[in-house]
KEDO-816942 format. One line per field, with one value per residue (C-alpha): residue in one letter; z, x, y. Coordinates in Angstrom, 2 decimals, padded with zeros to 5 digits. Example, Ala and Ser with C-alpha at 12.3 -4.5 7.8 and 13.67 -1.06 7.14 Angstrom:
REM KEDO-816942
residu <- A / S $
z <- 007.80 / 007.14 $
x <- 012.30 / 013.67 $
y <- -004.50 / -001.06 $
//
This chain:
REM KEDO-816942
residu <- M / V / V / A / E / S / N / A / S / T / M / R / S / L / D / R / A / I / D / V / L / E / V / L / E / A / A / P / H / G / L / R / L / S / E / I / A / R / R / S / G / L / H / V / A / T / A / Q / R / I / L / G / A / L / E / T / R / G / R / V / E / R / E / D / N / R / Y / R / A / G / V / G / L / L / F / G / A / H / A / F / L / T / G / S / P / L / V / L / N / A / R / P / V / L / Q / D / L / A / A / E / T / G / L / A / S / S / V / F / V / R / T / G / T / S / R / A / V / I / A / R / V / E / G / S / N / P / L / R / Y / E / L / P / V / G / E / R / L / P / L / H / L / G / A / G / K / V / L / A / A / Y / L / P / E / S / L / Q / Q / R / V / V / D / E / A / V / P / F / V / T / A / S / G / V / E / I / D / V / E / A / W / R / E / A / L / V / T / I / R / A / R / G / Y / V / V / S / E / G / E / R / V / I / G / A / R / S / V / A / A / A / V / R / L / G / D / D / V / V / A / A / L / Q / V / A / G / T / T / E / T / F / P / E / S / R / I / E / A / W / S / A / A / V / R / N / A / A / S / A / L / S / R / R / L $
z <- 050.08 / 052.86 / 050.95 / 050.41 / 054.11 / 055.04 / 052.68 / 054.09 / 057.63 / 056.69 / 055.13 / 058.22 / 060.44 / 058.20 / 058.26 / 062.05 / 062.40 / 060.18 / 062.24 / 065.40 / 063.81 / 062.64 / 066.17 / 067.52 / 064.76 / 066.01 / 069.65 / 069.79 / 073.60 / 073.60 / 074.79 / 077.15 / 075.75 / 076.57 / 074.77 / 071.69 / 071.58 / 071.89 / 069.21 / 066.77 / 067.42 / 068.52 / 071.44 / 074.06 / 073.58 / 069.81 / 070.19 / 072.64 / 070.23 / 067.42 / 069.61 / 070.71 / 067.12 / 066.16 / 069.23 / 068.28 / 064.87 / 066.32 / 064.92 / 068.41 / 071.69 / 075.21 / 078.39 / 081.69 / 080.21 / 077.37 / 073.73 / 071.11 / 067.53 / 067.36 / 065.74 / 063.18 / 061.38 / 060.44 / 057.95 / 055.88 / 056.12 / 055.01 / 052.05 / 050.97 / 051.36 / 049.42 / 046.71 / 046.03 / 042.65 / 044.12 / 046.98 / 044.77 / 042.16 / 044.78 / 046.42 / 043.67 / 043.07 / 046.79 / 046.98 / 044.17 / 045.69 / 049.17 / 047.65 / 045.71 / 048.56 / 051.66 / 053.07 / 054.25 / 051.23 / 051.61 / 049.74 / 051.28 / 050.23 / 051.38 / 053.33 / 054.24 / 055.70 / 056.80 / 055.05 / 055.67 / 054.93 / 052.66 / 051.60 / 053.06 / 052.54 / 054.99 / 053.63 / 055.02 / 057.24 / 058.98 / 060.68 / 064.41 / 064.93 / 064.11 / 061.13 / 060.61 / 057.66 / 058.41 / 060.62 / 060.44 / 059.69 / 059.03 / 055.56 / 056.22 / 056.88 / 054.89 / 052.14 / 053.06 / 051.34 / 048.00 / 048.41 / 049.68 / 046.79 / 044.27 / 046.28 / 045.25 / 047.01 / 049.31 / 050.69 / 050.96 / 053.04 / 055.33 / 055.96 / 056.71 / 059.08 / 060.94 / 061.10 / 059.71 / 061.05 / 062.99 / 064.44 / 063.10 / 065.37 / 064.88 / 065.96 / 062.64 / 062.51 / 059.33 / 058.58 / 056.01 / 053.35 / 053.64 / 053.57 / 050.47 / 048.75 / 049.48 / 047.68 / 044.64 / 044.57 / 044.83 / 041.88 / 039.85 / 040.75 / 041.45 / 044.70 / 048.14 / 050.48 / 054.19 / 057.17 / 060.83 / 060.23 / 062.08 / 063.73 / 064.85 / 062.84 / 060.02 / 056.32 / 053.49 / 049.88 / 048.36 / 044.87 / 043.34 / 041.94 / 039.19 / 037.60 / 034.44 / 035.45 / 039.11 / 041.95 / 043.81 / 046.18 / 047.41 / 047.29 / 049.85 / 051.09 / 054.62 / 056.91 / 059.43 / 058.61 / 059.01 / 056.73 / 054.33 / 054.16 / 052.43 / 049.75 / 048.60 / 048.31 / 044.59 / 043.62 / 045.81 / 044.83 / 041.25 / 042.34 / 044.08 / 041.08 / 038.83 / 041.18 / 041.37 / 037.57 / 037.40 / 039.79 / 037.81 / 034.66 / 036.39 / 037.44 $
x <- 055.29 / 053.13 / 049.95 / 051.17 / 052.00 / 048.58 / 046.84 / 048.82 / 047.92 / 044.23 / 044.27 / 046.01 / 043.32 / 040.59 / 042.15 / 042.38 / 038.75 / 037.64 / 039.79 / 038.00 / 034.57 / 035.43 / 036.49 / 033.15 / 031.18 / 032.62 / 031.69 / 027.93 / 027.94 / 030.63 / 034.22 / 036.26 / 038.70 / 041.79 / 040.41 / 039.45 / 042.97 / 044.52 / 042.35 / 042.84 / 046.57 / 046.35 / 047.71 / 045.01 / 045.09 / 044.70 / 041.80 / 040.13 / 040.37 / 038.89 / 036.07 / 035.27 / 034.93 / 032.80 / 030.61 / 029.97 / 028.75 / 026.53 / 028.59 / 029.64 / 027.72 / 029.15 / 027.59 / 029.27 / 032.77 / 031.97 / 031.77 / 029.59 / 028.47 / 026.07 / 022.70 / 024.28 / 025.72 / 022.18 / 022.02 / 024.81 / 023.28 / 019.89 / 021.46 / 023.10 / 019.95 / 017.78 / 020.32 / 022.26 / 021.34 / 022.13 / 019.64 / 016.94 / 017.21 / 017.44 / 014.08 / 011.76 / 014.04 / 014.03 / 010.26 / 009.77 / 012.28 / 010.73 / 007.28 / 008.57 / 010.45 / 008.74 / 012.20 / 013.97 / 015.80 / 018.80 / 021.59 / 025.05 / 028.02 / 031.61 / 033.43 / 036.99 / 036.91 / 033.29 / 029.93 / 026.75 / 023.06 / 021.95 / 018.50 / 016.15 / 012.61 / 011.00 / 009.17 / 006.15 / 008.58 / 010.62 / 013.89 / 013.89 / 016.82 / 017.22 / 019.34 / 018.80 / 019.97 / 023.45 / 024.45 / 028.19 / 028.74 / 031.81 / 033.13 / 034.25 / 030.75 / 027.54 / 026.92 / 030.22 / 032.02 / 030.49 / 032.10 / 035.37 / 035.61 / 036.20 / 038.66 / 042.29 / 044.63 / 045.99 / 042.51 / 041.60 / 044.74 / 043.61 / 040.36 / 042.36 / 044.66 / 041.72 / 039.22 / 040.37 / 040.52 / 037.26 / 034.45 / 030.92 / 027.94 / 026.97 / 030.44 / 032.10 / 035.82 / 036.92 / 040.63 / 042.32 / 042.49 / 038.78 / 037.80 / 039.86 / 038.44 / 034.95 / 035.85 / 037.02 / 033.67 / 031.80 / 033.69 / 032.88 / 029.16 / 028.48 / 026.64 / 027.02 / 024.76 / 025.47 / 024.12 / 024.54 / 027.60 / 026.65 / 023.39 / 022.52 / 019.65 / 019.90 / 020.19 / 020.85 / 021.90 / 023.67 / 024.79 / 027.02 / 025.64 / 027.82 / 028.38 / 030.29 / 033.18 / 033.07 / 031.17 / 029.52 / 027.15 / 025.81 / 022.09 / 020.79 / 017.69 / 017.81 / 015.59 / 015.64 / 016.05 / 012.25 / 011.31 / 014.17 / 014.17 / 016.92 / 014.44 / 014.17 / 017.89 / 018.14 / 015.02 / 015.73 / 019.40 / 018.20 / 015.79 / 018.57 / 020.89 / 018.12 / 017.39 / 021.09 / 021.24 / 018.10 / 019.62 / 022.86 / 020.94 / 019.22 / 022.50 $
y <- 045.25 / 046.74 / 045.83 / 042.26 / 041.87 / 043.27 / 040.82 / 037.91 / 038.94 / 039.19 / 035.72 / 034.32 / 035.81 / 034.41 / 030.94 / 031.05 / 032.14 / 029.25 / 026.85 / 028.04 / 027.65 / 024.13 / 023.20 / 024.45 / 022.68 / 019.40 / 020.17 / 020.93 / 021.14 / 023.80 / 024.06 / 026.18 / 028.72 / 026.65 / 023.61 / 025.65 / 027.08 / 023.63 / 022.03 / 024.89 / 025.16 / 028.79 / 030.76 / 031.33 / 035.10 / 034.73 / 032.30 / 034.68 / 037.63 / 035.54 / 034.24 / 037.79 / 038.95 / 035.95 / 036.41 / 040.04 / 038.87 / 036.13 / 033.26 / 032.16 / 032.08 / 031.97 / 030.64 / 029.74 / 030.13 / 027.75 / 028.72 / 027.06 / 027.68 / 030.62 / 031.13 / 033.46 / 030.42 / 029.43 / 032.29 / 030.81 / 027.34 / 028.67 / 030.46 / 027.20 / 025.10 / 027.55 / 028.36 / 025.17 / 023.61 / 020.21 / 020.67 / 022.16 / 019.40 / 016.65 / 017.31 / 016.00 / 013.01 / 012.16 / 012.56 / 010.05 / 007.62 / 007.84 / 007.23 / 004.20 / 002.53 / 003.90 / 004.60 / 007.73 / 009.14 / 011.44 / 013.16 / 013.56 / 015.66 / 015.47 / 018.13 / 017.19 / 013.69 / 013.98 / 014.09 / 016.03 / 015.48 / 018.33 / 017.06 / 014.49 / 013.18 / 010.77 / 007.75 / 005.96 / 004.00 / 006.73 / 005.89 / 005.24 / 007.58 / 011.26 / 012.26 / 015.99 / 018.05 / 019.37 / 016.45 / 015.68 / 011.99 / 009.82 / 009.14 / 005.56 / 004.16 / 003.72 / 006.27 / 007.88 / 005.02 / 006.05 / 009.46 / 007.99 / 005.55 / 008.32 / 010.39 / 010.80 / 008.39 / 011.11 / 011.87 / 008.19 / 007.75 / 010.58 / 008.70 / 005.55 / 007.42 / 008.95 / 006.09 / 002.73 / 000.00 / 000.16 / -001.95 / -001.40 / -000.83 / -004.48 / -005.62 / -006.45 / -005.68 / -003.91 / -003.64 / -001.42 / -004.13 / -004.97 / -001.31 / -000.59 / -003.69 / -002.34 / 000.89 / -001.06 / -002.86 / 000.44 / 001.87 / -001.24 / -001.29 / 002.38 / 001.71 / 000.14 / -001.83 / -001.30 / -003.22 / -002.32 / -000.16 / 003.03 / 001.94 / -001.59 / -003.04 / -000.49 / -001.27 / 001.16 / 001.42 / 004.43 / 005.36 / 008.02 / 011.27 / 012.71 / 016.07 / 015.28 / 013.04 / 014.09 / 012.41 / 015.29 / 013.48 / 010.18 / 009.38 / 006.90 / 005.12 / 003.76 / 001.75 / -001.03 / -004.70 / -004.94 / -002.03 / -002.78 / -006.61 / -008.55 / -009.60 / -005.94 / -005.21 / -005.91 / -003.96 / -000.95 / -000.88 / -000.49 / 002.24 / 004.14 / 003.85 / 005.13 / 008.02 / 008.93 / 008.94 / 011.08 / 013.61 / 013.61 / 014.47 / 017.38 / 019.03 $
//
């Protein structure tokens, strides 16, 4: 009984530490202790003890009474990027796709109701905005819709509750019905074309990467309406689908 209680307490502490880290991941400029406690649902004293332990291990940094993610988290990220079969197999596929289209080519994976860039190769026409590896991006826009389309209904509903309806960067209003219809189309075609959803003047196409019956990633090329003209949508959509299939075969 004592051992079981000790194990339960350890798991509770671990869950709380991860909650704190996730709060800080979503706040790159840092937060005060009271705000971290509020967002993580912890008592201030509990949050402070957890932050102290994480700071000692380099996973949290503190400056002027504000806490932020620490440099120690880079070690885990580096281990993932150098050891993940998905990342390692994606690089040659992305290089070929970027050479073929001239566009920035990326692979995204889902985490919760967000997505992250885990591999990226710039083309001869680089994007005008920064999209670094590890960037947290929404699941209801762009390539995120490919990942959302294959989620169980309960997780799709979480995305709806958190982000839908919404207005795209170019000013288009998207309600729940339209968003769900888009997911049906993605499942039927296996890819999605997006225009001006997250960035004005941007155009992209993304397709599903599969491991067996599961969708494990979305592969995307992106550019501006000048570097990715409407006349190239059909050809480059086919190129992206082929690249996604090639990556799937490598996994």
